[in-house]
C-alpha positions in Angstrom: 12.0 12.2 -10.0 14.0 9.7 -7.9 11.3 8.5 -5.5 13.8 6.7 -3.2 16.2 9.6 -2.9 16.6 10.7 0.7 14.8 7.8 2.4 16.6 7.4 5.6 18.2 4.2 6.9 18.6 4.7 10.6 20.3 2.4 13.0 16.8 1.7 14.2 16.5 1.2 17.8 20.2 0.9 18.7 21.7 3.9 20.5 25.4 4.1 19.8 28.1 6.6 20.9 29.2 8.8 18.0 32.3 10.8 17.2 31.5 14.3 18.1 34.3 16.2 16.5 33.4 18.9 14.0 36.5 18.3 11.9 37.3 15.0 10.4 40.9 14.2 9.8 42.1 12.5 6.7 43.5 9.6 8.8 40.1 8.9 10.3 38.3 9.1 7.0 40.8 6.8 5.3 40.5 4.4 8.2 36.7 4.2 7.7 37.0 3.7 4.0 39.7 1.0 4.4 37.7 -0.9 7.0 34.7 -1.0 4.7 36.7 -2.0 1.7 38.2 -4.9 3.7 34.8 -6.0 4.9 33.2 -6.1 1.4 36.2 -8.0 0.0 36.1 -10.5 2.9 32.4 -11.1 2.2 32.4 -10.9 -1.6 31.0 -14.4 -1.8 27.8 -13.3 0.0 26.4 -12.0 -3.4 29.3 -13.2 -5.6 30.2 -9.6 -6.0 32.4 -7.1 -4.1 29.9 -4.4 -3.4 32.6 -1.8 -2.5 31.9 1.4 -4.4 31.6 5.2 -4.1 31.0 6.4 -0.5 30.0 10.0 0.3 30.3 11.0 4.0 28.4 14.3 4.7 29.1 16.7 7.6 25.5 17.8 8.3 26.7 21.0 10.0 28.8 22.3 7.1 27.5 20.3 4.1 31.2 19.4 3.5 31.5 15.9 1.9 34.3 13.4 2.0 34.5 10.6 -0.6 36.7 7.6 -1.3 36.5 7.9 -5.0 36.3 10.8 -7.5 32.9 11.9 -8.9 32.3 11.7 -12.7 31.9 15.5 -13.0 35.1 16.5 -11.2 33.4 18.5 -8.4 35.4 16.8 -5.6 39.1 17.6 -5.2 41.7 15.2 -3.9 43.3 16.3 -0.6 45.5 13.9 1.5 44.0 10.9 -0.1 40.3 12.0 0.4 38.1 13.6 -2.2 36.5 16.7 -0.7 33.8 19.2 -1.7 30.6 20.9 -0.6 27.2 19.4 -1.1 24.8 21.8 -3.0 22.0 23.2 -0.9 19.4 21.5 -3.1 20.7 18.1 -2.2 19.0 16.6 0.9 21.4 14.6 3.1 20.6 11.3 4.9 21.7 7.7 5.0 20.7 6.6 1.6 22.0 6.0 -1.9 22.0 8.9 -4.3 22.8 9.9 -7.8 25.0 13.1 -7.7 27.6 14.6 -9.9 27.5 11.8 -12.4 28.1 9.1 -9.8 25.9 6.7 -7.8 26.9 7.0 -4.2 26.3 5.4 -0.8 25.6 8.5 1.3 26.1 8.5 5.0 25.8 11.4 7.4 28.4 12.2 10.0 29.3 11.7 12.8 29.7 7.9 12.5 29.5 5.5 15.4 32.7 4.9 17.4 32.0 1.2 17.0 33.7 -0.4 14.0 30.9 -3.0 13.6 28.2 -0.4 13.6 30.1 1.8 11.1 30.6 -1.1 8.7 27.0 -2.3 9.1 25.6 1.1 8.2 27.9 1.9 5.2 27.6 -1.6 3.7 23.9 -1.4 4.0 23.9 1.7 1.7 26.5 0.2 -0.6 24.2 -2.8 -1.1 21.5 -0.3 -2.3 24.1 1.0 -4.9 24.7 -2.6 -6.0 21.1 -3.7 -5.8 20.2 -3.1 -9.5 23.3 -5.0 -10.7 22.3 -7.9 -8.4 18.9 -8.1 -10.2 16.8 -6.3 -7.6 14.9 -3.2 -8.8 13.7 -1.1 -5.8 9.9 -0.5 -5.7 8.1 1.9 -3.5 5.0 0.3 -1.9 2.7 1.6 0.8 2.1 -0.6 3.9 -0.5 1.6 5.6 -2.3 -1.5 6.9 0.5 -1.7 9.5 -0.9 1.4 11.1 -4.3 -0.2 11.6 -5.2 -2.1 14.7 -5.2 -5.7 13.3 -2.2 -5.0 11.1 -0.2 -3.8 14.2 -1.5 -6.7 16.4 -0.3 -9.4 14.0 3.0 -7.7 13.2 3.7 -7.3 16.9 2.8 -11.0 17.5 5.2 -12.0 14.7 7.9 -9.9 16.2 7.3 -11.3 19.7 7.6 -14.8 18.3 10.8 -13.8 16.5 12.2 -12.5 19.8 11.3 -15.8 21.5 13.2 -17.7 18.7 16.3 -15.6 19.3 16.2 -16.2 23.0 15.5 -20.0 22.7 18.3 -22.2 24.0 17.7 -25.0 21.5 17.5 -24.6 17.7 14.5 -26.9 17.4 12.6 -24.8 19.9 13.6 -21.7 18.0 12.2 -23.2 14.8 8.8 -23.7 16.6 8.7 -20.0 17.4 9.7 -19.2 13.8 6.8 -21.3 12.5 4.4 -19.4 14.9 5.8 -16.1 13.7 5.1 -17.1 10.1 1.5 -18.1 11.2 0.9 -14.6 12.4 2.5 -13.2 9.2 0.4 -15.3 6.9 -2.8 -14.6 8.8 -2.1 -10.8 8.7 -1.6 -11.0 5.0 -4.9 -12.9 4.7 -6.7 -10.1 6.4 -5.3 -7.3 4.2 -5.5 -8.2 0.5 -2.4 -7.3 -1.5 -0.3 -6.9 1.7 1.9 -9.9 0.9 3.1 -8.1 -2.2 3.6 -4.7 -0.6 5.3 -6.0 2.5 7.5 -8.2 0.2 8.6 -5.1 -1.8 9.9 -3.3 1.2 11.6 -6.5 2.6 13.4 -6.9 -0.7 14.4 -3.3 -0.7 15.4 -2.8 3.0 15.4 -6.2 4.5 18.1 -7.6 2.2 20.2 -4.4 2.6 20.0 -4.7 6.4 20.9 -8.4 6.4 23.9 -7.6 4.1 25.1 -4.9 6.5 24.8 -7.2 9.5 26.7 -10.0 7.8 29.5 -7.7 6.7 29.7 -5.9 10.1 32.2 -8.4 11.6 30.0 -9.4 14.5 30.4 -13.1 15.4 27.3 -15.3 15.8 26.7 -14.5 19.4 27.3 -10.8 19.0 24.9 -10.8 16.1 22.2 -12.7 18.1 22.5 -10.2 21.0 22.3 -7.3 18.5 19.1 -8.7 17.0 17.6 -9.2 20.4 18.2 -5.6 21.4 16.6 -4.4 18.1 13.6 -6.6 18.4 13.0 -5.8 22.1 12.7 -2.1 21.2 10.7 -2.5 17.9 7.2 -2.1 19.4 8.3 1.3 20.8 8.6 2.7 17.3 5.7 5.1 16.7 5.1 3.8 13.1 5.7 0.3 11.6 4.8 1.1 8.0 8.3 1.8 6.8 10.4 0.2 9.6 9.3 -3.4 9.9 11.4 -4.8 7.0 14.6 -3.7 8.8 13.8 -6.3 11.5 12.0 -9.2 9.9 14.4 -10.4 7.1 17.5 -10.2 9.3 16.0 -12.4 12.0 14.7 -15.0 9.6 18.1 -14.7 7.8 20.0 -15.2 11.1 18.4 -18.7 11.5 18.6 -19.5 7.8 22.3 -18.7 7.9 22.8 -21.4 10.5 21.2 -23.9 8.1 22.7 -22.6 4.9 25.0 -19.6 4.8 24.3 -19.2 1.0 20.5 -19.0 1.4 20.3 -15.5 0.1 21.6 -16.6 -3.3 18.3 -18.4 -3.8 16.4 -15.1 -3.6 15.6 -13.0 -6.6 13.2 -10.2 -7.3 10.4 -12.7 -7.9 10.8 -14.3 -4.5 7.9 -14.1 -2.1 9.5 -14.0 1.4 6.5 -15.4 3.2 6.5 -18.5 1.1 10.2 -18.7 1.1 10.5 -18.6 4.9 7.5 -20.9 5.3 9.1 -23.6 3.2 12.5 -23.2 4.9 11.1 -23.6 8.4 8.4 -26.2 7.6 5.2 -24.3 7.9 2.3 -26.3 6.4 -0.1 -24.9 3.9 -3.3 -25.5 5.7 -6.0 -22.8 5.9 -5.5 -20.7 9.0 -8.6 -20.4 11.2 -9.0 -17.4 13.4 -9.7 -19.6 16.4 -6.4 -21.4 16.0 -4.4 -18.2 15.4 -5.8 -16.7 18.6 -5.0 -19.8 20.5 -1.3 -19.6 19.3 -1.3 -15.9 20.2 -1.8 -16.6 23.9 1.7 -17.9 24.0 3.0 -14.4 22.9 1.0 -11.9 25.1 -1.8 -11.9 22.5 -4.5 -10.6 24.8 -2.3 -7.8 26.2 -1.2 -6.8 22.7 -4.8 -6.7 21.5 -5.8 -4.5 24.5 -2.9 -2.1 23.9 -3.8 -1.8 20.3 -7.5 -1.2 21.0 -6.6 1.7 23.2 -4.1 3.1 20.7 -6.8 2.9 18.0 -9.0 5.3 19.9 -6.3 7.9 20.5 -4.9 7.4 17.0 -8.3 8.1 15.3 -8.5 11.4 17.2 -5.0 12.2 15.9 -6.0 11.4 12.3 -9.0 13.6 12.6 -6.9 16.5 13.9 -4.5 16.1 10.9 -7.4 15.9 8.4 -8.8 19.1 9.8 -5.4 20.8 9.6 -4.6 19.8 6.0 -8.0 19.7 4.4 -10.3 22.1 6.2 -8.0 24.9 7.6 -6.1 27.4 5.4 -3.0 25.7 4.0 -0.1 25.9 1.6 -0.3 23.4 -1.3 2.9 22.8 -3.2 3.2 21.0 -6.5 6.2 18.7 -6.7 8.3 18.6 -9.9 11.7 17.1 -9.3 11.6 16.3 -5.7 14.1 14.7 -3.4 13.5 14.3 0.3 14.9 13.1 3.7 12.7 12.0 6.5 12.5 9.9 9.7 10.9 6.6 8.7 9.8 5.9 12.3 7.3 8.9 12.5 5.0 8.4 9.5 1.2 8.8 10.1 -0.8 7.3 7.2 -4.3 8.7 6.6 -6.8 7.0 4.2 -5.5 5.8 0.8 -6.8 8.8 -1.1 -5.5 11.3 1.5 -1.8 10.6 1.9 0.7 10.3 4.7 1.7 12.8 7.4 5.5 13.2 7.8 6.2 14.7 11.2 9.7 15.8 10.2 10.9 16.1 6.6 13.3 18.0 4.4 12.1 18.3 0.8 14.0 20.0 -2.1 12.5 20.9 -5.5 12.8 23.4 -8.3 10.9 26.0 -6.2 13.2 25.7 -3.2 13.7 23.8 0.1 11.0 22.9 2.6 12.2 22.1 6.1 9.6 20.7 8.6 10.7 20.3 12.1 7.4 19.9 13.9 3.7 20.0 13.0 4.1 17.8 10.0 3.5 17.9 6.3 1.0 15.9 4.3 2.5 14.1 1.3 -0.2 12.9 -1.1 0.0 9.3 -2.1 0.8 10.1 -5.7 3.9 12.1 -4.5 2.8 15.0 -6.6 1.6 17.4 -3.9 2.8 18.3 -0.4 0.6 20.3 2.0 1.6 22.3 5.1 -0.3 24.8 7.3 -0.8 28.3 6.0 2.2 30.7 6.1 2.6 33.0 9.1 5.3 35.2 7.7 6.5 35.9 4.1 9.8 37.8 4.0 11.2 37.9 0.6 12.4 34.3 -0.2 11.9 33.2 3.4 8.5 31.7 4.2 7.7 30.7 7.7 4.8 28.6 9.0 4.0 26.7 12.2 6.9 24.3 12.5 8.2 24.7 9.0 10.3 27.0 6.8 10.7 27.4 3.1 13.6 29.0 1.3 12.1 29.9 -2.1 14.3 30.0 -5.2 14.4 33.1 -7.3 11.6 32.9 -9.9 9.0 31.6 -7.5 6.5 33.3 -5.2 3.7 32.5 -2.8 0.1 33.4 -3.9 -3.2 33.3 -2.1 -6.3 32.0 -3.9 -9.9 33.0 -3.6 -10.5 30.1 -1.1 -7.9 31.5 1.3 -5.3 28.8 0.6 -1.8 29.4 -0.7 0.3 28.0 -3.5 3.8 28.3 -4.9 3.9 29.5 -8.5 6.5 30.8 -10.9 6.8 34.5 -11.1 5.4 36.1 -14.2 8.1 37.2 -16.6 8.4 40.9 -16.9 8.6 42.0 -20.5 11.3 44.6 -21.0 10.1 48.0 -22.4 10.8 48.6 -26.1 11.8 52.0 -27.5 8.2 52.5 -28.6 6.8 51.6 -25.2 9.1 54.2 -23.6 7.7 56.9 -25.9 4.1 56.2 -24.8 4.9 55.7 -21.1 
């Protein structure tokens, strides 16, 4: 099971105009590929490697795919300089990296942005994921559910507010003061939640470095990059869930300022690097013990009281929401699905973590497995933390291979069926094989 397959990289927070055509000409596609190839070559010294590689552009309406290189299994056919084919129904599409047809691809969904910088940013982000193992970074999936808790959210928001102030500061030395305060909030948050330095670091290595790489290769100049980061940070607190989205914002902002000091700083990072300590050393944060009274005093400069009040109100309403989902997925009739060889695509901004032993609610998700395809558009699905079970509400209608529930649809593969157990819950299981009648059976029938 590829646990990372289908995890979306979205252009979080930045709304861009997109090409709306339903047909993509070879000239346009070749232009996209050439622009990315030129960008990766121009910035090959960033990682001492040209990360250009296989790119798969997917038309989400038709599942037609357009590639810059052939696949290892020969599924794609060359047509006017572009390799074309149709993505199998079992493959979920999203902005990600994926192993398919014998090749490791950077997959990007169409339509792309009309802005060249945004296109290159997105595609090189995913190309970095393809190159990540060869650069010495092994992706790890870690949960950061503490960032959905009141104090976790408070001190992340304070960190982001201080980072925003750093970006808007007119003098570099003043920006560094804000960066040091941002790191104070970060270090204090990680003191409150044991193990969070490790789990946050894992996601920052996975997605933070990829985002930084895409932004460097995008072609934006220093001032365009700064304004781009400001727009993203300003909108960050509007995201419903921080648990999977924070790393797309933190590393690029710290990286922006590190780049001004040493544009090769990223080469000092390896898979053993702890970003909190790395950034603290780079910006001169001392190693004293952080007292709550001091942290709260610093917070006053960054709307600390207002943020705490907002998060206290959110906690009340969020607890009611969590109780509603617990009742839905644990007390009411439901469909429990065993995962075997799962791939999935989801919106990383809309995750709702329950307790550690319960799992996470995905408000929208497409999940493919041996038994078929689950498509959840609303109402959510609960993915257990071991990624072995997914739970949705009980089916409303079962019509052959099509199973419909509240806000979800399953297209079952042949060989699988829905069964109801004695507790009133449903499960997907393999159909019992029917033994063909022998000649002797026929005589006694």
